[in-house]
C-alpha positions in Angstrom: -8.4 5.3 -46.8 -9.4 2.3 -49.0 -8.7 -0.1 -46.2 -10.9 1.9 -43.8 -13.7 2.0 -46.4 -13.5 -1.7 -46.9 -13.7 -2.3 -43.1 -16.7 0.0 -42.9 -18.5 -1.8 -45.7 -17.9 -5.2 -44.1 -19.2 -3.9 -40.8 -22.2 -2.4 -42.6 -23.0 -5.8 -44.2 -22.8 -7.5 -40.8 -25.0 -4.9 -39.2 -27.6 -5.3 -42.0 -27.7 -9.1 -41.5 -28.0 -8.7 -37.7 -30.7 -6.1 -38.1 -32.8 -8.2 -40.4 -32.5 -11.3 -38.1 -33.3 -9.2 -35.0 -36.2 -7.6 -36.8 -37.8 -11.0 -37.6 -37.3 -12.0 -34.0 -38.8 -8.8 -32.6 -41.8 -9.2 -34.9 -42.4 -12.7 -33.5 -42.1 -11.4 -29.9 -44.5 -8.5 -30.7 -47.1 -11.0 -32.1 -46.9 -13.1 -29.0 -47.2 -10.1 -26.8 -50.3 -8.9 -28.6 -52.0 -12.3 -28.1 -51.1 -12.3 -24.4 -52.5 -8.8 -24.0 -55.8 -9.9 -25.6 -56.0 -12.8 -23.2 -55.2 -10.6 -20.2 -58.1 -8.3 -21.2 -60.5 -11.3 -21.5 -59.5 -12.8 -18.1 -59.6 -9.4 -16.4 -63.2 -9.0 -17.5 -64.3 -12.5 -16.5 -66.5 -12.8 -13.4 -64.8 -14.3 -10.4 -65.8 -15.6 -7.0 -66.5 -12.8 -4.5 -63.7 -12.8 -2.0 -64.6 -9.4 -0.5 -66.1 -11.0 2.7 -62.9 -13.1 3.2 -60.8 -10.0 2.8 -63.0 -8.1 5.2 -62.6 -10.9 7.8 -58.9 -11.0 7.3 -58.7 -7.2 7.9 -60.8 -7.4 11.0 -58.7 -10.2 12.4 -55.5 -8.2 11.8 -57.1 -5.2 13.6 -58.2 -7.3 16.5 -54.7 -8.9 16.7 -53.1 -5.4 16.8 -55.5 -4.3 19.6 -54.8 -7.3 21.7 -51.1 -7.0 21.3 -51.2 -3.5 22.6 -53.4 -4.6 25.5 -50.9 -7.4 26.2 -48.1 -4.9 26.5 -50.1 -2.8 29.0 -51.0 -5.9 31.0 -47.4 -7.0 31.2 -46.3 -3.5 32.4 -49.1 -3.5 35.0 -48.0 -7.0 36.2 -44.4 -5.8 36.5 -45.4 -2.7 38.5 -47.5 -4.8 40.9 -44.7 -7.3 41.4 -42.3 -4.4 42.1 -44.8 -2.9 44.6 -45.2 -6.3 46.4 -41.4 -6.8 46.7 -40.9 -3.3 48.0 -43.7 -3.7 50.7 -42.3 -7.0 51.8 -38.8 -5.5 52.1 -40.2 -2.6 54.2 -41.9 -5.1 56.5 -38.7 -7.1 56.9 -36.7 -3.9 57.7 -39.2 -2.8 60.3 -39.2 -6.2 62.0 -35.4 -6.3 62.1 -35.3 -2.8 63.5 -37.9 -3.5 66.2 -36.3 -6.7 67.3 -32.8 -5.1 67.4 -34.2 -2.2 69.6 -35.9 -4.7 72.0 -32.7 -6.7 72.3 -30.3 -3.8 72.6 -32.6 -2.1 75.1 -32.1 -4.9 77.5 -28.3 -5.0 77.3 -26.4 -4.1 80.5 -22.8 -3.4 79.2 -20.0 -3.8 81.7 -17.4 -2.0 79.6 -16.9 0.1 76.5 -16.9 -2.2 73.4 -14.0 -0.2 71.9 -11.5 0.5 74.6 -12.8 -2.0 77.2 -12.9 0.6 79.9 -15.3 -0.5 82.7 -18.6 1.3 83.0 -18.9 2.9 86.5 -21.7 2.9 88.9 -22.4 6.6 88.3 -23.2 6.0 84.6 -25.4 3.0 85.5 -27.3 5.2 87.9 -27.6 8.0 85.3 -29.0 5.4 82.8 -31.7 4.4 85.3 -32.5 7.9 86.5 -32.1 10.1 83.4 -32.3 7.5 80.5 -28.9 8.2 79.2 -26.7 5.5 77.7 -24.1 4.2 80.2 -21.5 3.9 77.4 -21.8 7.1 75.3 -24.0 9.2 77.8 -26.4 10.1 75.0 -30.2 10.0 75.6 -31.6 6.5 75.0 -34.3 6.2 72.3 -37.8 5.7 73.6 -39.2 2.2 72.9 -42.8 2.8 72.0 -44.0 -0.8 71.8 -47.6 0.1 70.8 -46.4 2.3 67.9 -44.0 -0.4 66.6 -46.7 -3.1 66.7 -49.2 -0.8 64.9 -46.6 -0.1 62.2 -45.9 -3.8 61.7 -49.7 -4.5 61.5 -50.1 -1.8 58.9 -47.3 -3.3 56.8 -48.9 -6.7 57.0 -52.2 -5.2 55.7 -50.3 -3.5 52.9 -48.6 -6.7 51.9 -52.0 -8.4 51.6 -53.3 -5.6 49.4 -50.3 -5.6 47.0 -50.4 -9.4 46.8 -54.1 -9.2 45.8 -53.2 -6.5 43.2 -50.4 -8.7 41.8 -52.7 -11.7 41.6 -55.3 -9.7 39.7 -52.7 -8.3 37.3 -51.3 -11.8 36.7 -54.8 -13.1 36.0 -55.5 -10.2 33.6 -52.2 -10.8 31.8 -52.9 -14.5 31.4 -56.4 -13.7 30.0 -55.1 -11.2 27.5 -52.3 -13.6 26.5 -54.8 -16.3 25.8 -56.9 -13.8 23.8 -53.9 -12.7 21.8 -53.0 -16.3 21.0 -56.5 -16.9 19.8 -56.3 -13.8 17.7 -53.1 -15.0 16.0 -54.8 -18.2 15.1 -57.8 -16.4 13.8 -55.7 -14.1 11.6 -53.7 -17.0 10.2 -57.0 -18.8 9.3 -58.5 -15.7 7.7 -55.3 -15.2 5.6 -55.2 -18.8 4.5 -58.8 -18.6 3.5 -58.1 -15.7 1.2 -55.1 -17.4 -0.3 -57.1 -20.6 -0.8 -59.9 -18.7 -2.5 -57.4 -17.0 -4.9 -55.6 -20.2 -5.6 -58.9 -22.0 -6.4 -59.7 -19.6 -9.2 -58.3 -20.9 -12.5 -58.7 -17.5 -14.1 -56.6 -15.9 -11.4 -53.8 -18.5 -11.8 -53.8 -18.1 -15.6 -53.9 -14.4 -15.3 -50.7 -14.3 -13.1 -48.9 -16.7 -15.6 -49.6 -14.7 -18.7 -48.8 -11.4 -16.9 -45.4 -12.7 -16.2 -44.9 -13.9 -19.7 -46.1 -10.5 -21.1 -43.6 -8.7 -18.8 -40.8 -10.9 -20.1 -41.6 -10.1 -23.7 -41.8 -6.4 -23.0 -38.4 -6.6 -21.4 -36.9 -8.3 -24.5 -38.5 -5.7 -26.9 -37.2 -2.8 -24.7 -33.7 -4.2 -24.5 -33.3 -4.8 -28.2 -34.5 -1.3 -29.2 -36.3 -0.2 -32.3 -33.6 -0.3 -34.9 -34.3 1.0 -38.4 -34.1 -1.1 -41.6 -32.6 1.8 -43.6 -29.3 0.9 -45.2 -26.5 2.6 -43.3 -24.1 4.8 -45.2 -20.3 4.8 -44.9 -19.4 7.0 -42.0 -16.8 9.7 -42.1 -16.2 9.4 -38.4 -12.8 7.8 -38.6 -11.5 10.7 -40.8 -13.0 13.2 -38.4 -11.5 11.5 -35.4 -8.1 11.2 -37.0 -8.1 15.0 -37.8 -9.2 15.8 -34.3 -6.5 13.6 -32.8 -3.8 15.2 -35.0 -5.0 18.7 -34.0 -5.1 17.8 -30.2 -1.7 16.1 -30.5 -0.2 19.2 -32.1 -1.7 21.5 -29.5 -0.4 19.4 -26.6 3.0 19.1 -28.1 3.2 22.9 -28.6 2.2 23.5 -25.0 4.7 20.9 -23.7 7.5 22.5 -25.8 6.6 25.8 -24.2 6.2 24.6 -20.6 8.6 21.8 -20.1 12.0 23.6 -20.7 11.2 25.9 -17.7 10.2 22.9 -15.6 13.4 21.0 -16.6 15.5 23.8 -15.3 13.5 24.0 -12.1 13.8 20.2 -11.5 17.6 20.3 -12.0 18.0 23.2 -9.6 15.8 21.8 -6.9 17.3 18.3 -7.2 20.8 19.7 -6.8 19.7 21.6 -3.7 18.2 18.4 -2.3 21.4 16.4 -2.7 21.3 14.9 -6.2 25.0 15.1 -7.3 26.4 15.6 -10.7 23.0 16.1 -12.4 23.5 18.0 -15.7 20.0 18.0 -17.1 16.6 16.4 -17.3 14.1 16.1 -20.1 10.5 15.9 -18.7 8.1 14.0 -21.0 4.3 13.9 -21.0 4.3 10.4 -19.7 6.1 11.5 -16.5 9.6 10.3 -17.5 12.4 12.8 -16.6 15.3 11.2 -18.5 18.2 12.5 -16.3 21.7 13.1 -17.5 24.5 12.8 -14.9 28.1 13.5 -15.6 27.2 13.9 -19.3 25.8 10.3 -19.5 22.1 9.4 -19.8 20.9 7.4 -16.8 17.5 5.5 -16.8 15.5 6.8 -13.8 15.1 3.3 -12.4 18.9 2.9 -12.4 19.4 5.8 -10.0 19.7 5.3 -6.3 16.6 5.2 -4.1 17.6 8.5 -2.5 18.1 10.3 -5.9 14.8 9.0 -7.2 13.0 10.3 -4.0 14.6 13.7 -4.3 13.9 14.0 -8.0 10.3 13.0 -7.5 9.8 15.7 -4.9 11.6 18.3 -7.1 9.3 17.3 -10.1 6.1 17.7 -8.1 7.2 21.1 -6.8 8.1 22.2 -10.4 4.7 21.0 -11.7 2.8 22.8 -8.9 4.6 26.1 -9.5 4.2 25.9 -13.3 0.5 25.2 -12.9 0.0 28.0 -10.3 1.9 30.5 -12.5 -0.5 29.8 -15.4 -3.7 29.4 -13.2 -4.0 25.7 -13.9 -5.7 24.0 -11.0 -4.8 20.4 -11.8 -3.7 19.2 -8.3 -6.1 18.1 -5.5 -4.4 20.3 -3.0 -2.8 17.7 -0.8 0.9 16.4 -1.0 1.9 13.4 1.2 5.6 12.5 1.6 6.8 9.6 3.8 10.2 9.6 5.4 11.2 12.9 3.9 14.8 12.7 5.2 15.4 9.0 4.5 17.6 7.3 1.9 21.0 8.7 3.0 20.0 12.3 2.7 22.3 14.7 4.6 20.9 17.0 7.3 21.6 20.1 5.2 19.9 18.7 2.1 17.0 17.6 4.2 16.6 21.1 5.7 16.7 22.6 2.2 14.0 20.2 1.0 11.8 20.9 4.0 12.4 24.7 3.6 11.4 24.5 0.0 8.2 22.7 0.9 7.4 25.4 3.4 8.1 28.1 0.8 5.8 26.3 -1.6 2.9 26.3 0.9 3.4 30.1 1.3 3.2 30.5 -2.5 0.1 28.2 -2.7 -2.0 28.8 0.4 -4.6 26.3 -0.8 -2.0 23.5 -0.8 -1.5 21.2 2.3 1.8 19.4 2.7 2.1 16.5 5.1 5.4 14.6 5.6 6.9 12.3 8.2 10.5 12.0 9.5 12.3 10.1 12.2 14.6 13.1 12.8 12.5 15.7 14.5 15.5 18.0 14.9 15.3 18.7 11.2 12.0 20.5 11.5 12.1 22.0 15.0 13.9 25.2 13.8 12.0 25.4 10.4 8.3 24.8 11.2 6.0 26.5 13.7 5.2 24.4 16.8 1.5 24.1 15.8 2.6 22.5 12.5 4.6 19.7 14.2 3.1 16.4 15.6 5.4 14.4 17.8 5.2 11.4 20.0 7.2 10.2 23.0 6.6 6.5 22.1 8.5 4.5 19.6 5.7 4.8 17.0 3.9 8.0 15.9 0.7 6.2 14.9 
C-alpha cells in the first residue's frame, strides 16, 4: 500500500509539472489566436476590388461551353446517322445493279445440259422455253425481264444517293462549325477563369487573409487537441485498491464456476476421447487457459507430446463437451459453426471414425442452431451415417 501511494504521488507531481508547462503553452497559443482573429475581422471588413463582373463572365462562359458541348454531341450523332444512311443507299444501288446485270446475262444463256447431272437438254424443252417461257433446265416459269422498271429503279437509287450525300455534307459542315465554336468556348472559359484567379491573387488583403486563416486553424487544432486541463491539485486515487478488490472478486467467481463445471466436462472429454480411439486415457483436467492435462496409464503426459491423432481426437472431444455444457446452462458462447478438416485422418480406425461422425451428428440434433462441416477422403465412412443431401462429393481427384 505504501509503495502504491508513493508511485501515485510521483505520478501526481509529474502530472502537475506537465500541466503547468502545458498551461503556459496553451496561454501563448490562445493569445496568438486572439490577435489573428482580430486581424481577420479587420481584413474581412476592408474594401476590395469588385470582381463580380469577372465572376459573372466566368459563369456565362461556363454555361455557353456546356450548351455547345451538348450541341456538339447532337451534331456528331446527326453526322453518324447521315453517314449510315449514305452507306445503306449506296449498298442498295450496288445490289440492284448486280441483280439487274445478272438477270440480263442469265436471260441470254442457252444451256445445253443440266449443270448438276450433265444430262442434255432436249429439243422439246427448248421449244417449251420459246413458246411458254419455261426454263429448259428446271421447267419453271422464267421471270419477266422488265427493262424499263429496272432502269427506273436504278435511276431512283442514283437520285437517293445524291440526296443522302448532300445531307451528309451538310451534317459534316454543321459538326465542324459546332466543333469550332466549342473550341472557342473552351478558350473563353479558360480566359475568364484565369482573370478571376488573377484578380484574387492581385489583392494583398485576400492573400494575407488566406494566410492568417490557415494559421488560426492550426492554433485552434492545437488548443482542441491539448484539451482544457484544470490546475487543481489532483488527489491520491483509490482506483488501484478498487481494481484489486474487483479482480479478486471476479477471480473467485470464475474459479467457483470452473470448479463446478469442469469436473463434468472432464468426464465427458475422457468418455468421448476413448470412443474416438484415444487409448489408455485415465483422466483429463481442463483448465481455463484451454489445457487438458491428460493422464495415460497413470502417467501425466503433456498434450504436445501426444500423437497427432490423439491430439485431434481430444480436441474434437473437448469442443463437443464445451458445446454441451454451454447448451445445458443456456450459455451461447459459440458462433454456431464447427469446421473439422480430415476428420478420419491421423491413423484413426474406421470404427472410431464412424463413432466420431455419429457423435457429431448427434450433437447437431441436440443443438439445431449449430452447423458442422467436416471433410474426409473416405466417403464410405459417411454414406451410411449422413443423409444424401448432407454429403458433397466429387468424381475428380480434388473436391475444391
